[in-house]
PQR file of N, CA, C, O and H, with PARSE charges and radii, in Angstrom:
ATOM      1  N   MET A   1      70.125   8.544 256.219 -0.4000 1.5000
ATOM      2  CA  MET A   1      70.439  11.001 255.931 -0.0000 2.0000
ATOM      3  C   MET A   1      70.555  10.934 256.878  0.5500 1.7000
ATOM      4  O   MET A   1      70.221   9.878 257.416 -0.5500 1.4000
ATOM      5  N   ALA A   2      71.243  12.305 257.892 -0.4000 1.5000
ATOM      6  CA  ALA A   2      72.233  12.733 258.318 -0.0000 2.0000
ATOM      7  C   ALA A   2      70.841  14.215 258.773  0.5500 1.7000
ATOM      8  O   ALA A   2      70.288  15.127 258.159 -0.5500 1.4000
ATOM      9  H   ALA A   2      71.514  13.163 257.455  0.4000 1.0000
ATOM     10  N   THR A   3      70.824  13.486 260.606 -0.4000 1.5000
ATOM     11  CA  THR A   3      70.046  14.507 260.587 -0.0000 2.0000
ATOM     12  C   THR A   3      69.746  15.705 261.520  0.5500 1.7000
ATOM     13  O   THR A   3      70.037  15.566 262.708 -0.5500 1.4000
ATOM     14  H   THR A   3      71.273  12.745 261.105  0.4000 1.0000
ATOM     15  N   LYS A   4      69.246  16.757 261.144 -0.4000 1.5000
ATOM     16  CA  LYS A   4      69.618  18.243 260.978 -0.0000 2.0000
ATOM     17  C   LYS A   4      69.752  18.954 262.402  0.5500 1.7000
ATOM     18  O   LYS A   4      68.612  19.316 262.692 -0.5500 1.4000
ATOM     19  H   LYS A   4      69.010  16.870 260.179  0.4000 1.0000
ATOM     20  N   LYS A   5      70.508  19.263 263.271 -0.4000 1.5000
ATOM     21  CA  LYS A   5      70.156  20.436 264.316 -0.0000 2.0000
ATOM     22  C   LYS A   5      70.154  21.095 264.459  0.5500 1.7000
ATOM     23  O   LYS A   5      70.540  21.832 263.552 -0.5500 1.4000
ATOM     24  H   LYS A   5      71.434  18.969 263.035  0.4000 1.0000
ATOM     25  N   SER A   6      69.949  21.399 265.084 -0.4000 1.5000
ATOM     26  CA  SER A   6      69.443  22.717 265.675 -0.0000 2.0000
ATOM     27  C   SER A   6      70.643  23.954 265.742  0.5500 1.7000
ATOM     28  O   SER A   6      71.807  23.554 265.786 -0.5500 1.4000
ATOM     29  H   SER A   6      69.636  20.800 265.820  0.4000 1.0000
ATOM     30  N   ARG A   7      70.418  25.345 265.750 -0.4000 1.5000
ATOM     31  CA  ARG A   7      71.429  25.822 265.593 -0.0000 2.0000
ATOM     32  C   ARG A   7      70.824  27.405 266.638  0.5500 1.7000
ATOM     33  O   ARG A   7      69.805  28.085 266.512 -0.5500 1.4000
ATOM     34  H   ARG A   7      69.473  25.669 265.714  0.4000 1.0000
ATOM     35  N   LEU A   8      71.724  27.486 267.396 -0.4000 1.5000
ATOM     36  CA  LEU A   8      70.862  28.905 267.693 -0.0000 2.0000
ATOM     37  C   LEU A   8      72.127  29.931 267.989  0.5500 1.7000
ATOM     38  O   LEU A   8      72.912  29.915 268.938 -0.5500 1.4000
ATOM     39  H   LEU A   8      72.552  26.935 267.498  0.4000 1.0000
ATOM     40  N   ASN A   9      72.061  30.815 266.872 -0.4000 1.5000
ATOM     41  CA  ASN A   9      73.136  32.130 267.131 -0.0000 2.0000
ATOM     42  C   ASN A   9      72.596  33.643 268.447  0.5500 1.7000
ATOM     43  O   ASN A   9      71.700  34.487 268.450 -0.5500 1.4000
ATOM     44  H   ASN A   9      71.424  30.828 266.102  0.4000 1.0000
ATOM     45  N   VAL A  10      73.612  33.323 269.276 -0.4000 1.5000
ATOM     46  CA  VAL A  10      73.485  33.793 270.739 -0.0000 2.0000
ATOM     47  C   VAL A  10      74.659  34.887 270.398  0.5500 1.7000
ATOM     48  O   VAL A  10      75.471  34.668 269.499 -0.5500 1.4000
ATOM     49  H   VAL A  10      74.340  32.638 269.273  0.4000 1.0000
ATOM     50  N   THR A  11      74.690  36.499 271.467 -0.4000 1.5000
ATOM     51  CA  THR A  11      75.328  37.934 271.019 -0.0000 2.0000
ATOM     52  C   THR A  11      75.069  38.257 272.085  0.5500 1.7000
ATOM     53  O   THR A  11      74.209  39.083 272.389 -0.5500 1.4000
ATOM     54  H   THR A  11      74.031  36.676 272.198  0.4000 1.0000
ATOM     55  N   LEU A  12      76.319  37.187 273.391 -0.4000 1.5000
ATOM     56  CA  LEU A  12      76.222  38.064 274.868 -0.0000 2.0000
ATOM     57  C   LEU A  12      77.662  39.469 275.288  0.5500 1.7000
ATOM     58  O   LEU A  12      78.690  39.573 274.619 -0.5500 1.4000
ATOM     59  H   LEU A  12      77.018  36.515 273.144  0.4000 1.0000
ATOM     60  N   ASN A  13      77.374  40.218 276.315 -0.4000 1.5000
ATOM     61  CA  ASN A  13      77.967  41.471 276.438 -0.0000 2.0000
ATOM     62  C   ASN A  13      79.582  40.668 277.004  0.5500 1.7000
ATOM     63  O   ASN A  13      79.745  39.496 276.666 -0.5500 1.4000
ATOM     64  H   ASN A  13      76.539  40.133 276.859  0.4000 1.0000
ATOM     65  N   ASP A  14      80.424  41.195 277.640 -0.4000 1.5000
ATOM     66  CA  ASP A  14      80.869  40.849 277.957 -0.0000 2.0000
ATOM     67  C   ASP A  14      81.025  39.810 279.882  0.5500 1.7000
ATOM     68  O   ASP A  14      81.668  38.810 280.201 -0.5500 1.4000
ATOM     69  H   ASP A  14      80.291  42.148 277.914  0.4000 1.0000
ATOM     70  N   LEU A  15      80.305  40.514 280.493 -0.4000 1.5000
ATOM     71  CA  LEU A  15      79.813  40.139 281.509 -0.0000 2.0000
ATOM     72  C   LEU A  15      79.035  38.778 281.484  0.5500 1.7000
ATOM     73  O   LEU A  15      79.205  37.939 282.368 -0.5500 1.4000
ATOM     74  H   LEU A  15      79.784  41.327 280.234  0.4000 1.0000
ATOM     75  N   GLU A  16      78.209  38.604 280.478 -0.4000 1.5000
ATOM     76  CA  GLU A  16      78.034  37.935 280.404 -0.0000 2.0000
ATOM     77  C   GLU A  16      78.473  36.003 279.881  0.5500 1.7000
ATOM     78  O   GLU A  16      78.255  34.814 280.114 -0.5500 1.4000
ATOM     79  H   GLU A  16      78.071  39.287 279.760  0.4000 1.0000
ATOM     80  N   ARG A  17      79.356  37.179 278.890 -0.4000 1.5000
ATOM     81  CA  ARG A  17      80.311  36.406 278.747 -0.0000 2.0000
ATOM     82  C   ARG A  17      81.500  35.324 279.970  0.5500 1.7000
ATOM     83  O   ARG A  17      81.905  34.180 280.177 -0.5500 1.4000
ATOM     84  H   ARG A  17      79.533  38.145 278.701  0.4000 1.0000
ATOM     85  N   GLU A  18      81.550  36.206 280.273 -0.4000 1.5000
ATOM     86  CA  GLU A  18      82.990  35.669 281.205 -0.0000 2.0000
ATOM     87  C   GLU A  18      81.733  34.890 282.179  0.5500 1.7000
ATOM     88  O   GLU A  18      81.951  33.785 281.681 -0.5500 1.4000
ATOM     89  H   GLU A  18      81.221  37.135 280.105  0.4000 1.0000
ATOM     90  N   LYS A  19      80.753  34.646 283.034 -0.4000 1.5000
ATOM     91  CA  LYS A  19      79.629  34.266 284.091 -0.0000 2.0000
ATOM     92  C   LYS A  19      79.578  32.984 283.591  0.5500 1.7000
ATOM     93  O   LYS A  19      79.846  31.982 284.254 -0.5500 1.4000
ATOM     94  H   LYS A  19      80.576  35.543 283.438  0.4000 1.0000
ATOM     95  N   LEU A  20      79.203  32.996 282.315 -0.4000 1.5000
ATOM     96  CA  LEU A  20      79.589  31.268 281.365 -0.0000 2.0000
ATOM     97  C   LEU A  20      80.539  30.564 281.147  0.5500 1.7000
ATOM     98  O   LEU A  20      80.552  29.333 281.171 -0.5500 1.4000
ATOM     99  H   LEU A  20      78.985  33.810 281.777  0.4000 1.0000
ATOM    100  N   GLU A  21      81.552  31.396 280.878 -0.4000 1.5000
ATOM    101  CA  GLU A  21      82.797  30.440 280.799 -0.0000 2.0000
ATOM    102  C   GLU A  21      83.434  30.221 282.029  0.5500 1.7000
ATOM    103  O   GLU A  21      84.339  29.387 282.081 -0.5500 1.4000
ATOM    104  H   GLU A  21      81.541  32.395 280.859  0.4000 1.0000
ATOM    105  N   LYS A  22      83.216  30.624 282.669 -0.4000 1.5000
ATOM    106  CA  LYS A  22      83.131  30.732 284.340 -0.0000 2.0000
ATOM    107  C   LYS A  22      82.727  30.020 284.746  0.5500 1.7000
ATOM    108  O   LYS A  22      83.207  29.322 285.639 -0.5500 1.4000
ATOM    109  H   LYS A  22      82.481  31.301 282.626  0.4000 1.0000
ATOM    110  N   LEU A  23      81.359  29.895 284.082 -0.4000 1.5000
ATOM    111  CA  LEU A  23      80.270  28.657 284.985 -0.0000 2.0000
ATOM    112  C   LEU A  23      80.338  26.906 283.629  0.5500 1.7000
ATOM    113  O   LEU A  23      79.586  25.933 283.572 -0.5500 1.4000
ATOM    114  H   LEU A  23      80.969  30.461 283.357  0.4000 1.0000
ATOM    115  N   ALA A  24      81.700  27.306 282.725 -0.4000 1.5000
ATOM    116  CA  ALA A  24      81.315  26.223 281.652 -0.0000 2.0000
ATOM    117  C   ALA A  24      83.161  25.534 282.661  0.5500 1.7000
ATOM    118  O   ALA A  24      83.371  24.404 283.104 -0.5500 1.4000
ATOM    119  H   ALA A  24      82.311  28.096 282.771  0.4000 1.0000
ATOM    120  N   GLU A  25      83.866  26.453 282.677 -0.4000 1.5000
ATOM    121  CA  GLU A  25      84.607  26.301 283.043 -0.0000 2.0000
ATOM    122  C   GLU A  25      84.946  24.965 284.376  0.5500 1.7000
ATOM    123  O   GLU A  25      85.653  23.959 284.433 -0.5500 1.4000
ATOM    124  H   GLU A  25      83.695  27.370 282.317  0.4000 1.0000
ATOM    125  N   GLU A  26      83.849  25.774 285.433 -0.4000 1.5000
ATOM    126  CA  GLU A  26      83.688  24.712 286.981 -0.0000 2.0000
ATOM    127  C   GLU A  26      82.708  23.566 286.523  0.5500 1.7000
ATOM    128  O   GLU A  26      82.291  22.951 287.505 -0.5500 1.4000
ATOM    129  H   GLU A  26      83.274  26.590 285.387  0.4000 1.0000
ATOM    130  N   SER A  27      82.358  23.233 285.674 -0.4000 1.5000
ATOM    131  CA  SER A  27      81.529  22.822 285.094 -0.0000 2.0000
ATOM    132  C   SER A  27      81.840  21.173 283.831  0.5500 1.7000
ATOM    133  O   SER A  27      81.166  20.275 283.327 -0.5500 1.4000
ATOM    134  H   SER A  27      82.697  23.733 284.877  0.4000 1.0000
ATOM    135  N   GLY A  28      83.547  21.729 283.863 -0.4000 1.5000
ATOM    136  CA  GLY A  28      84.236  20.616 282.953 -0.0000 2.0000
ATOM    137  C   GLY A  28      83.576  20.797 281.354  0.5500 1.7000
ATOM    138  O   GLY A  28      84.197  20.478 280.340 -0.5500 1.4000
ATOM    139  H   GLY A  28      84.094  22.459 284.273  0.4000 1.0000
ATOM    140  N   LEU A  29      82.280  21.340 281.363 -0.4000 1.5000
ATOM    141  CA  LEU A  29      82.060  21.378 279.613 -0.0000 2.0000
ATOM    142  C   LEU A  29      81.998  22.662 279.039  0.5500 1.7000
ATOM    143  O   LEU A  29      82.114  23.752 279.601 -0.5500 1.4000
ATOM    144  H   LEU A  29      81.776  21.599 282.187  0.4000 1.0000
ATOM    145  N   SER A  30      81.751  22.338 277.559 -0.4000 1.5000
ATOM    146  CA  SER A  30      82.238  24.308 276.865 -0.0000 2.0000
ATOM    147  C   SER A  30      81.461  24.399 276.626  0.5500 1.7000
ATOM    148  O   SER A  30      80.604  23.536 276.435 -0.5500 1.4000
ATOM    149  H   SER A  30      81.657  21.453 277.103  0.4000 1.0000
ATOM    150  N   LEU A  31      81.383  26.032 276.479 -0.4000 1.5000
ATOM    151  CA  LEU A  31      80.844  26.742 276.211 -0.0000 2.0000
ATOM    152  C   LEU A  31      79.400  26.960 276.248  0.5500 1.7000
ATOM    153  O   LEU A  31      78.714  27.537 277.091 -0.5500 1.4000
ATOM    154  H   LEU A  31      82.078  26.733 276.633  0.4000 1.0000
ATOM    155  N   SER A  32      78.906  26.047 274.542 -0.4000 1.5000
ATOM    156  CA  SER A  32      78.136  25.536 274.150 -0.0000 2.0000
ATOM    157  C   SER A  32      77.189  24.598 274.688  0.5500 1.7000
ATOM    158  O   SER A  32      75.979  24.776 274.820 -0.5500 1.4000
ATOM    159  H   SER A  32      79.464  25.577 273.857  0.4000 1.0000
ATOM    160  N   ARG A  33      77.891  23.541 274.995 -0.4000 1.5000
ATOM    161  CA  ARG A  33      77.631  22.902 276.264 -0.0000 2.0000
ATOM    162  C   ARG A  33      76.298  23.065 277.155  0.5500 1.7000
ATOM    163  O   ARG A  33      75.109  22.749 277.212 -0.5500 1.4000
ATOM    164  H   ARG A  33      78.875  23.397 274.888  0.4000 1.0000
ATOM    165  N   THR A  34      77.648  24.003 278.019 -0.4000 1.5000
ATOM    166  CA  THR A  34      76.194  25.206 279.562 -0.0000 2.0000
ATOM    167  C   THR A  34      75.262  26.095 278.345  0.5500 1.7000
ATOM    168  O   THR A  34      74.038  25.965 278.345 -0.5500 1.4000
ATOM    169  H   THR A  34      78.613  24.260 277.973  0.4000 1.0000
ATOM    170  N   ILE A  35      75.733  26.715 277.644 -0.4000 1.5000
ATOM    171  CA  ILE A  35      74.863  27.016 277.099 -0.0000 2.0000
ATOM    172  C   ILE A  35      73.159  25.801 276.923  0.5500 1.7000
ATOM    173  O   ILE A  35      72.353  25.997 277.833 -0.5500 1.4000
ATOM    174  H   ILE A  35      76.727  26.821 277.645  0.4000 1.0000
ATOM    175  N   ALA A  36      72.952  25.270 276.408 -0.4000 1.5000
ATOM    176  CA  ALA A  36      73.090  24.119 275.981 -0.0000 2.0000
ATOM    177  C   ALA A  36      71.468  23.943 277.056  0.5500 1.7000
ATOM    178  O   ALA A  36      70.237  23.960 277.039 -0.5500 1.4000
ATOM    179  H   ALA A  36      73.606  25.111 275.668  0.4000 1.0000
ATOM    180  N   GLN A  37      72.941  23.743 278.055 -0.4000 1.5000
ATOM    181  CA  GLN A  37      71.816  22.567 279.927 -0.0000 2.0000
ATOM    182  C   GLN A  37      71.265  23.801 280.139  0.5500 1.7000
ATOM    183  O   GLN A  37      70.125  23.547 280.526 -0.5500 1.4000
ATOM    184  H   GLN A  37      73.941  23.729 278.068  0.4000 1.0000
ATOM    185  N   LEU A  38      71.414  25.075 280.110 -0.4000 1.5000
ATOM    186  CA  LEU A  38      71.101  25.959 280.817 -0.0000 2.0000
ATOM    187  C   LEU A  38      69.535  25.913 280.374  0.5500 1.7000
ATOM    188  O   LEU A  38      68.645  25.601 281.165 -0.5500 1.4000
ATOM    189  H   LEU A  38      72.340  25.282 279.795  0.4000 1.0000
ATOM    190  N   ILE A  39      69.232  26.381 278.554 -0.4000 1.5000
ATOM    191  CA  ILE A  39      68.473  25.860 278.692 -0.0000 2.0000
ATOM    192  C   ILE A  39      67.594  25.165 278.111  0.5500 1.7000
ATOM    193  O   ILE A  39      66.663  25.653 277.472 -0.5500 1.4000
ATOM    194  H   ILE A  39      69.955  26.635 277.912  0.4000 1.0000
ATOM    195  N   ARG A  40      67.843  23.678 278.309 -0.4000 1.5000
ATOM    196  CA  ARG A  40      67.714  22.842 278.988 -0.0000 2.0000
ATOM    197  C   ARG A  40      66.739  22.460 280.613  0.5500 1.7000
ATOM    198  O   ARG A  40      65.852  21.689 280.980 -0.5500 1.4000
ATOM    199  H   ARG A  40      68.600  23.282 278.828  0.4000 1.0000
ATOM    200  N   LYS A  41      67.614  23.582 281.199 -0.4000 1.5000
ATOM    201  CA  LYS A  41      66.886  23.527 282.423 -0.0000 2.0000
ATOM    202  C   LYS A  41      65.793  24.429 282.435  0.5500 1.7000
ATOM    203  O   LYS A  41      64.836  24.091 283.132 -0.5500 1.4000
ATOM    204  H   LYS A  41      68.335  24.209 280.901  0.4000 1.0000
ATOM    205  N   ALA A  42      65.722  25.471 281.839 -0.4000 1.5000
ATOM    206  CA  ALA A  42      65.211  26.869 281.741 -0.0000 2.0000
ATOM    207  C   ALA A  42      63.443  26.185 281.006  0.5500 1.7000
ATOM    208  O   ALA A  42      62.410  26.847 281.107 -0.5500 1.4000
ATOM    209  H   ALA A  42      66.498  25.746 281.273  0.4000 1.0000
ATOM    210  N   LYS A  43      63.492  25.075 280.461 -0.4000 1.5000
ATOM    211  CA  LYS A  43      62.543  24.768 279.885 -0.0000 2.0000
ATOM    212  C   LYS A  43      61.653  24.030 280.807  0.5500 1.7000
ATOM    213  O   LYS A  43      60.513  24.385 281.106 -0.5500 1.4000
ATOM    214  H   LYS A  43      64.332  24.537 280.379  0.4000 1.0000
ATOM    215  N   VAL A  44      62.496  22.575 281.394 -0.4000 1.5000
ATOM    216  CA  VAL A  44      61.548  22.156 282.329 -0.0000 2.0000
ATOM    217  C   VAL A  44      61.111  22.557 283.621  0.5500 1.7000
ATOM    218  O   VAL A  44      60.052  22.130 284.080 -0.5500 1.4000
ATOM    219  H   VAL A  44      63.422  22.287 281.151  0.4000 1.0000
ATOM    220  N   LYS A  45      62.157  23.681 284.507 -0.4000 1.5000
ATOM    221  CA  LYS A  45      61.273  24.957 285.717 -0.0000 2.0000
ATOM    222  C   LYS A  45      60.089  25.168 285.648  0.5500 1.7000
ATOM    223  O   LYS A  45      59.636  25.988 284.850 -0.5500 1.4000
ATOM    224  H   LYS A  45      63.017  24.028 284.134  0.4000 1.0000
ATOM    225  N   PRO A  46      59.187  24.328 286.641 -0.5600 1.5000
ATOM    226  CA  PRO A  46      58.004  25.534 286.369  0.2800 2.0000
ATOM    227  C   PRO A  46      58.044  26.674 287.035  0.5500 1.7000
ATOM    228  O   PRO A  46      58.745  27.139 287.934 -0.5500 1.4000
ATOM    229  N   ASN A  47      56.400  27.313 285.885 -0.4000 1.5000
ATOM    230  CA  ASN A  47      56.894  29.295 285.913 -0.0000 2.0000
ATOM    231  C   ASN A  47      56.079  29.445 287.083  0.5500 1.7000
ATOM    232  O   ASN A  47      54.868  29.351 286.882 -0.5500 1.4000
ATOM    233  H   ASN A  47      55.831  26.935 285.155  0.4000 1.0000
ATOM    234  N   ASP A  48      56.599  29.736 288.697 -0.4000 1.5000
ATOM    235  CA  ASP A  48      55.980  30.060 289.294 -0.0000 2.0000
ATOM    236  C   ASP A  48      54.560  31.208 289.644  0.5500 1.7000
ATOM    237  O   ASP A  48      53.740  31.295 290.558 -0.5500 1.4000
ATOM    238  H   ASP A  48      57.583  29.812 288.860  0.4000 1.0000
ATOM    239  N   LYS A  49      54.943  32.290 287.827 -0.4000 1.5000
ATOM    240  CA  LYS A  49      54.255  33.192 288.287 -0.0000 2.0000
ATOM    241  C   LYS A  49      52.857  32.611 287.437  0.5500 1.7000
ATOM    242  O   LYS A  49      51.802  33.077 287.867 -0.5500 1.4000
ATOM    243  H   LYS A  49      55.609  32.219 287.084  0.4000 1.0000
ATOM    244  N   GLU A  50      52.759  31.806 286.471 -0.4000 1.5000
ATOM    245  CA  GLU A  50      51.528  31.699 286.295 -0.0000 2.0000
ATOM    246  C   GLU A  50      50.296  30.962 286.936  0.5500 1.7000
ATOM    247  O   GLU A  50      49.214  30.837 286.362 -0.5500 1.4000
ATOM    248  H   GLU A  50      53.616  31.428 286.121  0.4000 1.0000
ATOM    249  N   SER A  51      50.587  30.487 288.198 -0.4000 1.5000
ATOM    250  CA  SER A  51      49.456  29.821 289.883 -0.0000 2.0000
ATOM    251  C   SER A  51      49.161  31.162 290.240  0.5500 1.7000
ATOM    252  O   SER A  51      48.472  31.399 291.232 -0.5500 1.4000
ATOM    253  H   SER A  51      51.466  30.588 288.664  0.4000 1.0000
TER
END
């Protein structure tokens, strides 16, 4: 049985898209992989405001 993959639809303005495309190009990853990586890092990063 195939596993179901999570999907996230994102709408970006032109400036956000340009920044993410530049980041993706520098890292050698696709745009979707770059966004996924940023989301993972944001989940792991501790929130200083809670302390």
